[in-house]
SEPATOR-295884 format. One record per atom (N, C-alpha, C, CB): residue number from 1; residue in one letter; atom name; x negated, y, z. Coordinates in Angstrom, 2 decimals, padded with zeros to 5 digits, m for minus. Atoms other than C-alpha are relative to their C-alpha. Glycine has a CB too. Example, Ala and Ser with C-alpha at 12.3 -4.5 7.8 and 13.67 -1.06 7.14 Angstrom:
+------+------+------+---------+---------+---------+
| resi | resn | name |      xx |      yy |      zz |
+------+------+------+---------+---------+---------+
|    1 |    A |    N | m000.89 | m001.19 |  000.00 |
|    1 |    A |   CA | m012.30 | m004.50 |  007.80 |
|    1 |    A |    C | m000.90 |  001.20 |  000.00 |
|    1 |    A |   CB |  000.99 |  000.03 |  001.25 |
|    2 |    S |    N |  000.82 | m001.19 | m000.06 |
|    2 |    S |   CA | m013.67 | m001.06 |  007.14 |
|    2 |    S |    C |  000.77 |  001.09 |  000.73 |
|    2 |    S |   CB | m000.41 |  000.46 | m001.42 |
+------+------+------+---------+---------+---------+
***
This chain:
+------+------+------+---------+---------+---------+
| resi | resn | name |      xx |      yy |      zz |
+------+------+------+---------+---------+---------+
|    1 |    M |    N | m001.12 |  000.81 |  000.44 |
|    1 |    M |   CA | m126.43 |  086.17 |  077.76 |
|    1 |    M |    C | m000.29 | m001.48 |  000.26 |
|    1 |    M |   CB |  000.28 |  000.23 | m001.48 |
|    2 |    N |    N |  000.37 |  001.39 | m000.20 |
|    2 |    N |   CA | m128.33 |  082.92 |  078.06 |
|    2 |    N |    C |  000.24 | m000.45 |  001.44 |
|    2 |    N |   CB | m001.46 | m000.19 | m000.37 |
|    3 |    E |    N | m000.24 |  000.34 | m001.41 |
|    3 |    E |   CA | m128.00 |  083.05 |  081.87 |
|    3 |    E |    C |  001.47 | m000.30 |  000.24 |
|    3 |    E |   CB | m000.46 |  001.15 |  000.91 |
|    4 |    V |    N | m001.44 |  000.22 | m000.16 |
|    4 |    V |   CA | m124.20 |  083.33 |  081.67 |
|    4 |    V |    C |  000.39 | m001.35 | m000.59 |
|    4 |    V |   CB |  000.81 |  001.14 | m000.67 |
|    5 |    Y |    N | m000.26 |  001.28 |  000.64 |
|    5 |    Y |   CA | m124.07 |  080.40 |  079.27 |
|    5 |    Y |    C | m000.46 | m001.15 |  000.90 |
|    5 |    Y |   CB | m000.70 | m000.07 | m001.37 |
|    6 |    S |    N |  000.54 |  001.05 | m000.86 |
|    6 |    S |   CA | m126.27 |  078.32 |  081.59 |
|    6 |    S |    C |  000.83 | m000.18 |  001.26 |
|    6 |    S |   CB | m001.44 |  000.32 |  000.38 |
|    7 |    I |    N | m000.81 |  000.08 | m001.23 |
|    7 |    I |   CA | m124.18 |  079.15 |  084.67 |
|    7 |    I |    C |  001.34 | m000.66 | m000.29 |
|    7 |    I |   CB |  000.22 |  001.40 |  000.60 |
|    8 |    I |    N | m001.29 |  000.59 |  000.35 |
|    8 |    I |   CA | m120.90 |  078.27 |  082.94 |
|    8 |    I |    C | m000.16 | m001.50 | m000.27 |
|    8 |    I |   CB |  000.60 |  000.70 | m001.24 |
|    9 |    K |    N |  000.21 |  001.42 |  000.31 |
|    9 |    K |   CA | m122.28 |  074.97 |  081.60 |
|    9 |    K |    C | m000.36 | m000.79 |  001.26 |
|    9 |    K |   CB | m001.12 | m000.15 | m001.04 |
|   10 |    L |    N |  000.36 |  000.68 | m001.23 |
|   10 |    L |   CA | m123.80 |  074.07 |  084.98 |
|   10 |    L |    C |  001.23 | m000.21 |  000.89 |
|   10 |    L |   CB | m001.07 |  000.79 |  000.75 |
|   11 |    A |    N | m001.22 |  000.12 | m000.81 |
|   11 |    A |   CA | m120.54 |  074.78 |  086.82 |
|   11 |    A |    C |  000.94 | m001.04 | m000.59 |
|   11 |    A |   CB |  000.72 |  001.36 |  000.09 |
|   12 |    Q |    N | m000.86 |  000.99 |  000.67 |
|   12 |    Q |   CA | m118.61 |  072.73 |  084.25 |
|   12 |    Q |    C | m000.53 | m001.41 |  000.23 |
|   12 |    Q |   CB |  000.10 |  000.29 | m001.51 |
|   13 |    Q |    N |  000.59 |  001.32 | m000.20 |
|   13 |    Q |   CA | m121.02 |  069.81 |  084.58 |
|   13 |    Q |    C |  000.14 | m000.47 |  001.45 |
|   13 |    Q |   CB | m001.47 |  000.01 | m000.39 |
|   14 |    I |    N | m000.13 |  000.37 | m001.41 |
|   14 |    I |   CA | m120.98 |  069.86 |  088.38 |
|   14 |    I |    C |  001.44 | m000.40 |  000.32 |
|   14 |    I |   CB | m000.43 |  001.17 |  000.91 |
|   15 |    Y |    N | m001.40 |  000.31 | m000.29 |
|   15 |    Y |   CA | m117.17 |  069.94 |  088.52 |
|   15 |    Y |    C |  000.42 | m001.29 | m000.71 |
|   15 |    Y |   CB |  000.91 |  001.17 | m000.43 |
|   16 |    T |    N | m000.28 |  001.25 |  000.69 |
|   16 |    T |   CA | m116.98 |  067.14 |  085.92 |
|   16 |    T |    C | m000.51 | m001.18 |  000.81 |
|   16 |    T |   CB | m000.62 |  000.00 | m001.40 |
|   17 |    F |    N |  000.55 |  001.08 | m000.82 |
|   17 |    F |   CA | m119.26 |  064.98 |  088.07 |
|   17 |    F |    C |  000.79 | m000.17 |  001.29 |
|   17 |    F |   CB | m001.47 |  000.27 |  000.33 |
|   18 |    M |    N | m000.84 |  000.10 | m001.19 |
|   18 |    M |   CA | m117.12 |  065.80 |  091.10 |
|   18 |    M |    C |  001.29 | m000.76 | m000.31 |
|   18 |    M |   CB |  000.31 |  001.40 |  000.55 |
|   19 |    I |    N | m001.21 |  000.72 |  000.40 |
|   19 |    I |   CA | m114.01 |  064.60 |  089.25 |
|   19 |    I |    C | m000.30 | m001.48 | m000.18 |
|   19 |    I |   CB |  000.58 |  000.59 | m001.29 |
|   20 |    I |    N |  000.37 |  001.40 |  000.23 |
|   20 |    I |   CA | m115.76 |  061.41 |  088.15 |
|   20 |    I |    C | m000.28 | m000.70 |  001.33 |
|   20 |    I |   CB | m001.24 | m000.09 | m000.92 |
|   21 |    G |    N |  000.27 |  000.58 | m001.32 |
|   21 |    G |   CA | m117.02 |  060.78 |  091.69 |
|   21 |    G |    C |  001.27 | m000.25 |  000.78 |
|   21 |    G |   CB | m000.92 |  000.91 |  000.80 |
|   22 |    Y |    N | m001.27 |  000.16 | m000.71 |
|   22 |    Y |   CA | m113.55 |  061.30 |  093.12 |
|   22 |    Y |    C |  000.80 | m001.17 | m000.57 |
|   22 |    Y |   CB |  000.83 |  001.30 | m000.08 |
|   23 |    V |    N | m000.70 |  001.13 |  000.63 |
|   23 |    V |   CA | m112.06 |  058.86 |  090.61 |
|   23 |    V |    C | m000.66 | m001.31 |  000.39 |
|   23 |    V |   CB |  000.01 |  000.16 | m001.54 |
|   24 |    L |    N |  000.70 |  001.23 | m000.37 |
|   24 |    L |   CA | m114.74 |  056.28 |  091.37 |
|   24 |    L |    C |  000.25 | m000.37 |  001.47 |
|   24 |    L |   CB | m001.50 |  000.15 | m000.25 |
|   25 |    L |    N | m000.29 |  000.28 | m001.40 |
|   25 |    L |   CA | m114.02 |  056.61 |  095.10 |
|   25 |    L |    C |  001.35 | m000.69 |  000.16 |
|   25 |    L |   CB | m000.02 |  001.29 |  000.81 |
|   26 |    S |    N | m001.32 |  000.63 | m000.11 |
|   26 |    S |   CA | m110.45 |  055.51 |  094.42 |
|   26 |    S |    C | m000.09 | m001.51 | m000.21 |
|   26 |    S |   CB |  000.96 |  000.61 | m001.02 |
|   27 |    W |    N |  000.17 |  001.45 |  000.22 |
|   27 |    W |   CA | m111.78 |  052.07 |  093.42 |
|   27 |    W |    C | m000.42 | m000.72 |  001.27 |
|   27 |    W |   CB | m001.03 | m000.24 | m001.10 |
|   28 |    L |    N |  000.47 |  000.61 | m001.23 |
|   28 |    L |   CA | m113.21 |  051.44 |  096.89 |
|   28 |    L |    C |  001.01 |  000.24 |  001.12 |
|   28 |    L |   CB | m001.39 |  000.57 |  000.39 |
|   29 |    P |    N | m000.96 | m000.19 | m001.09 |
|   29 |    P |   CA | m110.87 |  050.83 |  099.80 |
|   29 |    P |    C | m000.58 |  000.90 |  001.10 |
|   29 |    P |   CB |  000.40 | m001.35 |  000.60 |
|   30 |    T |    N |  000.29 | m000.97 | m001.07 |
|   30 |    T |   CA | m110.95 |  053.59 |  102.43 |
|   30 |    T |    C | m001.14 |  000.96 | m000.33 |
|   30 |    T |   CB | m000.34 | m000.73 |  001.26 |
|   31 |    A |    N |  001.09 | m000.92 |  000.34 |
|   31 |    A |   CA | m113.65 |  055.52 |  100.53 |
|   31 |    A |    C |  000.50 |  001.44 | m000.03 |
|   31 |    A |   CB | m000.61 | m000.36 | m001.36 |
|   32 |    R |    N | m000.53 | m001.38 |  000.04 |
|   32 |    R |   CA | m111.37 |  058.54 |  100.10 |
|   32 |    R |    C |  000.21 |  000.57 |  001.38 |
|   32 |    R |   CB |  001.30 |  000.04 | m000.77 |
|   33 |    E |    N | m000.14 | m000.49 | m001.37 |
|   33 |    E |   CA | m111.01 |  058.75 |  103.88 |
|   33 |    E |    C | m001.35 |  000.38 |  000.61 |
|   33 |    E |   CB |  000.68 | m001.05 |  000.86 |
|   34 |    S |    N |  001.33 | m000.37 | m000.49 |
|   34 |    S |   CA | m114.77 |  059.22 |  104.29 |
|   34 |    S |    C | m000.18 |  001.51 | m000.13 |
|   34 |    S |   CB | m001.11 | m000.76 | m000.77 |
|   35 |    F |    N |  000.27 | m001.43 |  000.06 |
|   35 |    F |   CA | m116.31 |  062.66 |  104.67 |
|   35 |    F |    C | m000.12 |  000.48 | m001.44 |
|   35 |    F |   CB | m001.29 |  000.33 |  000.77 |
|   36 |    I |    N |  000.19 | m000.39 |  001.40 |
|   36 |    I |   CA | m117.35 |  062.77 |  101.02 |
|   36 |    I |    C |  001.33 | m000.06 | m000.76 |
|   36 |    I |   CB | m001.03 | m000.92 | m000.68 |
|   37 |    G |    N | m001.30 |  000.13 |  000.67 |
|   37 |    G |   CA | m113.93 |  061.55 |  099.85 |
|   37 |    G |    C |  000.94 |  001.14 |  000.34 |
|   37 |    G |   CB |  000.64 | m001.31 |  000.37 |
|   38 |    V |    N | m000.85 | m001.11 | m000.43 |
|   38 |    V |   CA | m112.10 |  064.18 |  101.89 |
|   38 |    V |    C | m000.50 |  001.31 | m000.60 |
|   38 |    V |   CB |  000.04 |  000.10 |  001.54 |
|   39 |    F |    N |  000.59 | m001.22 |  000.55 |
|   39 |    F |   CA | m114.50 |  066.91 |  100.75 |
|   39 |    F |    C |  000.30 |  000.13 | m001.50 |
|   39 |    F |   CB | m001.52 |  000.01 |  000.24 |
|   40 |    L |    N | m000.30 | m000.03 |  001.44 |
|   40 |    L |   CA | m114.14 |  065.98 |  097.06 |
|   40 |    L |    C |  001.49 |  000.16 | m000.25 |
|   40 |    L |   CB | m000.52 | m001.28 | m000.67 |
|   41 |    G |    N | m001.45 | m000.13 |  000.15 |
|   41 |    G |   CA | m110.39 |  065.65 |  097.49 |
|   41 |    G |    C |  000.47 |  001.44 |  000.14 |
|   41 |    G |   CB |  000.69 | m000.87 |  001.02 |
|   42 |    K |    N | m000.38 | m001.40 | m000.18 |
|   42 |    K |   CA | m110.10 |  069.21 |  098.77 |
|   42 |    K |    C | m000.41 |  000.87 | m001.18 |
|   42 |    K |   CB | m000.63 |  000.54 |  001.27 |
|   43 |    L |    N |  000.47 | m000.81 |  001.13 |
|   43 |    L |   CA | m112.07 |  070.52 |  095.80 |
|   43 |    L |    C |  000.62 | m000.41 | m001.33 |
|   43 |    L |   CB | m001.50 | m000.10 | m000.09 |
|   44 |    V |    N | m000.41 |  000.52 |  001.30 |
|   44 |    V |   CA | m110.75 |  068.31 |  093.00 |
|   44 |    V |    C |  001.52 | m000.19 | m000.10 |
|   44 |    V |   CB | m000.69 | m001.32 | m000.27 |
|   45 |    E |    N | m001.42 |  000.36 |  000.05 |
|   45 |    E |   CA | m107.17 |  067.38 |  093.94 |
|   45 |    E |    C |  000.91 |  001.15 | m000.46 |
|   45 |    E |   CB |  000.44 | m000.46 |  001.35 |
|   46 |    P |    N | m000.87 | m001.08 |  000.53 |
|   46 |    P |   CA | m105.62 |  070.87 |  093.35 |
|   46 |    P |    C | m000.06 |  000.12 | m001.53 |
|   46 |    P |   CB | m000.40 |  001.33 |  000.63 |
|   47 |    Y |    N |  000.14 | m000.06 |  001.46 |
|   47 |    Y |   CA | m106.99 |  070.86 |  089.80 |
|   47 |    Y |    C |  000.64 | m001.20 | m000.66 |
|   47 |    Y |   CB | m001.48 |  000.09 | m000.40 |
|   48 |    L |    N | m000.61 |  001.21 |  000.57 |
|   48 |    L |   CA | m105.97 |  067.26 |  089.11 |
|   48 |    L |    C |  001.52 |  000.00 |  000.16 |
|   48 |    L |   CB | m000.60 | m001.25 |  000.65 |
|   49 |    G |    N | m001.45 | m000.06 | m000.24 |
|   49 |    G |   CA | m102.52 |  067.94 |  090.56 |
|   49 |    G |    C |  000.75 |  000.69 | m001.13 |
|   49 |    G |   CB |  000.28 |  000.72 |  001.30 |
|   50 |    I |    N | m000.62 | m000.70 |  001.13 |
|   50 |    I |   CA | m101.78 |  070.29 |  087.67 |
|   50 |    I |    C |  000.29 | m001.00 | m001.11 |
|   50 |    I |   CB | m000.91 |  001.15 | m000.53 |
|   51 |    F |    N | m000.15 |  000.95 |  001.09 |
|   51 |    F |   CA | m102.27 |  067.46 |  085.18 |
|   51 |    F |    C |  000.89 | m001.18 |  000.39 |
|   51 |    F |   CB | m001.36 | m000.51 | m000.44 |
|   52 |    R |    N | m000.85 |  001.11 | m000.46 |
|   52 |    R |   CA | m100.52 |  064.83 |  087.30 |
|   52 |    R |    C |  001.48 |  000.35 | m000.08 |
|   52 |    R |   CB | m000.36 | m000.38 |  001.43 |
|   53 |    R |    N | m001.40 | m000.40 |  000.16 |
|   53 |    R |   CA | m097.32 |  066.87 |  087.11 |
|   53 |    R |    C |  000.53 | m000.32 | m001.39 |
|   53 |    R |   CB |  000.17 |  001.48 |  000.28 |
|   54 |    F |    N | m000.42 |  000.20 |  001.39 |
|   54 |    F |   CA | m097.25 |  066.38 |  083.34 |
|   54 |    F |    C | m000.27 | m001.41 | m000.52 |
|   54 |    F |   CB | m000.68 |  001.00 | m000.88 |
|   55 |    I |    N |  000.39 |  001.33 |  000.47 |
|   55 |    I |   CA | m098.86 |  062.94 |  082.94 |
|   55 |    I |    C |  000.24 | m001.01 |  001.12 |
|   55 |    I |   CB | m001.49 | m000.02 | m000.47 |
|   56 |    P |    N | m000.22 |  001.01 | m001.05 |
|   56 |    P |   CA | m097.32 |  060.17 |  085.04 |
|   56 |    P |    C | m000.96 | m001.18 | m000.19 |
|   56 |    P |   CB |  001.48 | m000.49 | m000.03 |
|   57 |    P |    N |  000.86 |  001.18 |  000.13 |
|   57 |    P |   CA | m099.44 |  057.11 |  085.80 |
|   57 |    P |    C |  000.64 | m001.06 | m000.90 |
|   57 |    P |   CB | m000.31 | m000.59 |  001.39 |
|   58 |    I |    N | m000.49 |  001.03 |  000.90 |
|   58 |    I |   CA | m099.11 |  054.36 |  083.21 |
|   58 |    I |    C |  000.13 | m001.29 |  000.80 |
|   58 |    I |   CB | m000.95 | m000.19 | m001.23 |
|   59 |    G |    N | m000.24 |  001.23 | m000.74 |
|   59 |    G |   CA | m097.57 |  051.26 |  084.74 |
|   59 |    G |    C | m000.08 |  000.20 |  001.50 |
|   59 |    G |   CB | m000.98 | m001.04 | m000.42 |
|   60 |    G |    N |  000.09 | m000.29 | m001.42 |
|   60 |    G |   CA | m097.71 |  052.99 |  088.12 |
|   60 |    G |    C | m001.41 | m000.10 |  000.58 |
|   60 |    G |   CB |  000.88 | m000.92 |  000.74 |
|   61 |    M |    N |  001.35 |  000.21 | m000.52 |
|   61 |    M |   CA | m101.42 |  052.23 |  088.42 |
|   61 |    M |    C | m001.08 |  000.81 | m000.71 |
|   61 |    M |   CB | m000.34 | m001.45 | m000.08 |
|   62 |    L |    N |  001.07 | m000.62 |  000.80 |
|   62 |    L |   CA | m103.46 |  053.79 |  085.60 |
|   62 |    L |    C |  000.27 |  001.49 | m000.15 |
|   62 |    L |   CB | m000.10 | m000.67 | m001.40 |
|   63 |    D |    N | m000.14 | m001.46 |  000.01 |
|   63 |    D |   CA | m103.89 |  057.54 |  086.07 |
|   63 |    D |    C | m000.94 |  000.58 | m001.05 |
|   63 |    D |   CB | m000.29 |  000.60 |  001.41 |
|   64 |    L |    N |  000.80 | m000.58 |  001.08 |
|   64 |    L |   CA | m105.07 |  059.25 |  082.89 |
|   64 |    L |    C | m000.23 |  001.50 |  000.17 |
|   64 |    L |   CB |  000.67 | m000.26 | m001.34 |
|   65 |    S |    N |  000.13 | m001.44 | m000.18 |
|   65 |    S |   CA | m104.88 |  062.77 |  084.28 |
|   65 |    S |    C | m001.46 |  000.46 |  000.17 |
|   65 |    S |   CB |  000.80 |  000.43 |  001.20 |
|   66 |    P |    N |  001.39 | m000.47 | m000.08 |
|   66 |    P |   CA | m108.62 |  062.95 |  085.18 |
|   66 |    P |    C | m000.67 |  000.13 | m001.37 |
|   66 |    P |   CB | m000.81 | m000.94 |  000.86 |
|   67 |    I |    N |  000.58 | m000.08 |  001.33 |
|   67 |    I |   CA | m109.51 |  062.29 |  081.53 |
|   67 |    I |    C |  000.42 |  001.30 | m000.67 |
|   67 |    I |   CB |  000.41 | m001.21 | m000.87 |
|   68 |    L |    N | m000.49 | m001.24 |  000.59 |
|   68 |    L |   CA | m107.31 |  065.13 |  080.33 |
|   68 |    L |    C | m000.56 |  001.22 |  000.74 |
|   68 |    L |   CB |  001.53 |  000.04 |  000.02 |
|   69 |    A |    N |  000.55 | m001.10 | m000.78 |
|   69 |    A |   CA | m108.59 |  067.33 |  083.17 |
|   69 |    A |    C | m001.44 |  000.31 | m000.41 |
|   69 |    A |   CB |  000.06 | m000.33 |  001.50 |
|   70 |    V |    N |  001.39 | m000.22 |  000.43 |
|   70 |    V |   CA | m112.20 |  066.84 |  082.07 |
|   70 |    V |    C | m000.03 |  000.64 | m001.39 |
|   70 |    V |   CB | m000.80 | m001.34 | m000.01 |
|   71 |    F |    N | m000.07 | m000.62 |  001.33 |
|   71 |    F |   CA | m111.31 |  067.62 |  078.44 |
|   71 |    F |    C |  000.42 |  001.47 |  000.10 |
|   71 |    F |   CB |  001.00 | m000.76 | m000.90 |
|   72 |    A |    N | m000.45 | m001.39 | m000.17 |
|   72 |    A |   CA | m109.46 |  070.77 |  079.55 |
|   72 |    A |    C | m001.11 |  000.86 |  000.59 |
|   72 |    A |   CB |  001.25 |  000.06 |  000.89 |
|   73 |    L |    N |  001.12 | m000.72 | m000.61 |
|   73 |    L |   CA | m112.43 |  071.80 |  081.69 |
|   73 |    L |    C | m001.06 |  000.34 | m001.04 |
|   73 |    L |   CB | m000.62 | m000.82 |  001.14 |
|   74 |    Q |    N |  000.97 | m000.25 |  001.06 |
|   74 |    Q |   CA | m114.77 |  071.45 |  078.72 |
|   74 |    Q |    C |  000.52 |  001.06 | m000.97 |
|   74 |    Q |   CB | m000.31 | m001.29 | m000.75 |
|   75 |    F |    N | m000.61 | m000.97 |  000.90 |
|   75 |    F |   CA | m112.35 |  073.42 |  076.55 |
|   75 |    F |    C | m000.05 |  001.40 |  000.60 |
|   75 |    F |   CB |  001.45 | m000.39 | m000.30 |
|   76 |    V |    N |  000.02 | m001.31 | m000.67 |
|   76 |    V |   CA | m112.12 |  076.25 |  079.10 |
|   76 |    V |    C | m001.43 |  000.54 |  000.07 |
|   76 |    V |   CB |  000.60 | m000.11 |  001.42 |
|   77 |    A |    N |  001.40 | m000.44 | m000.05 |
|   77 |    A |   CA | m115.91 |  076.36 |  079.51 |
|   77 |    A |    C | m000.45 |  000.50 | m001.36 |
|   77 |    A |   CB | m000.92 | m001.14 |  000.48 |
|   78 |    A |    N |  000.35 | m000.44 |  001.36 |
|   78 |    A |   CA | m116.36 |  076.58 |  075.74 |
|   78 |    A |    C |  000.69 |  001.31 | m000.34 |
|   78 |    A |   CB |  000.37 | m001.08 | m001.04 |
|   79 |    G |    N | m000.73 | m001.25 |  000.24 |
|   79 |    G |   CA | m113.71 |  079.30 |  075.60 |
|   79 |    G |    C | m000.63 |  001.18 |  000.73 |
|   79 |    G |   CB |  001.45 | m000.15 |  000.43 |
|   80 |    L |    N |  000.67 | m001.07 | m000.75 |
|   80 |    L |   CA | m115.42 |  081.34 |  078.31 |
|   80 |    L |    C | m001.31 |  000.41 | m000.67 |
|   80 |    L |   CB | m000.26 | m000.44 |  001.44 |
|   81 |    I |    N |  001.25 | m000.30 |  000.69 |
|   81 |    I |   CA | m118.72 |  081.07 |  076.49 |
|   81 |    I |    C |  000.27 |  000.79 | m001.28 |
|   81 |    I |   CB | m000.78 | m001.29 | m000.33 |
|   82 |    A |    N | m000.35 | m000.72 |  001.22 |
|   82 |    A |   CA | m117.05 |  082.20 |  073.25 |
|   82 |    A |    C |  000.42 |  001.43 |  000.31 |
|   82 |    A |   CB |  001.11 | m000.74 | m000.76 |
|   83 |    V |    N | m000.43 | m001.35 | m000.37 |
|   83 |    V |   CA | m115.45 |  085.17 |  075.00 |
|   83 |    V |    C | m001.21 |  000.86 |  000.36 |
|   83 |    V |   CB |  001.00 | m000.05 |  001.18 |
|   84 |    F |    N |  001.21 | m000.76 | m000.36 |
|   84 |    F |   CA | m118.78 |  086.23 |  076.50 |
|   84 |    F |    C | m000.84 |  000.29 | m001.23 |
|   84 |    F |   CB | m000.83 | m000.76 |  001.03 |
|   85 |    D |    N |  000.73 | m000.27 |  001.26 |
|   85 |    D |   CA | m120.44 |  085.85 |  073.09 |
|   85 |    D |    C |  000.63 |  001.13 | m000.81 |
|   85 |    D |   CB | m000.05 | m001.27 | m000.85 |
|   86 |    F |    N | m000.72 | m001.02 |  000.77 |
|   86 |    F |   CA | m117.77 |  088.05 |  071.54 |
|   86 |    F |    C | m000.21 |  001.39 |  000.58 |
|   86 |    F |   CB |  001.49 | m000.33 | m000.05 |
|   87 |    F |    N |  000.08 | m001.32 | m000.62 |
|   87 |    F |   CA | m118.00 |  090.87 |  074.07 |
|   87 |    F |    C | m001.42 |  000.44 |  000.32 |
|   87 |    F |   CB |  000.80 |  000.01 |  001.24 |
|   88 |    I |    N |  001.37 | m000.41 | m000.36 |
|   88 |    I |   CA | m121.71 |  090.83 |  074.82 |
|   88 |    I |    C | m000.92 | m000.13 | m001.18 |
|   88 |    I |   CB | m000.53 | m000.83 |  001.16 |
+------+------+------+---------+---------+---------+
***
């Protein structure tokens, strides 16, 4: 059981860092067009797109969807761990 918990937490942490990295790339001009920016965009943008449909940017500039996406990711990871604890 400990292995499943570790894998879920590791995956959650890696994806959280990917989201943070993608957000930080938006602060640098043309950084999202780099190889890393395109790669992170392909992995992170579909997930962030779900939250952007419901949370419009504030003032047209401030996008709060990554914050909610990270909270939701943590919630889902905790839920998966609880489900595995219940059944195993």
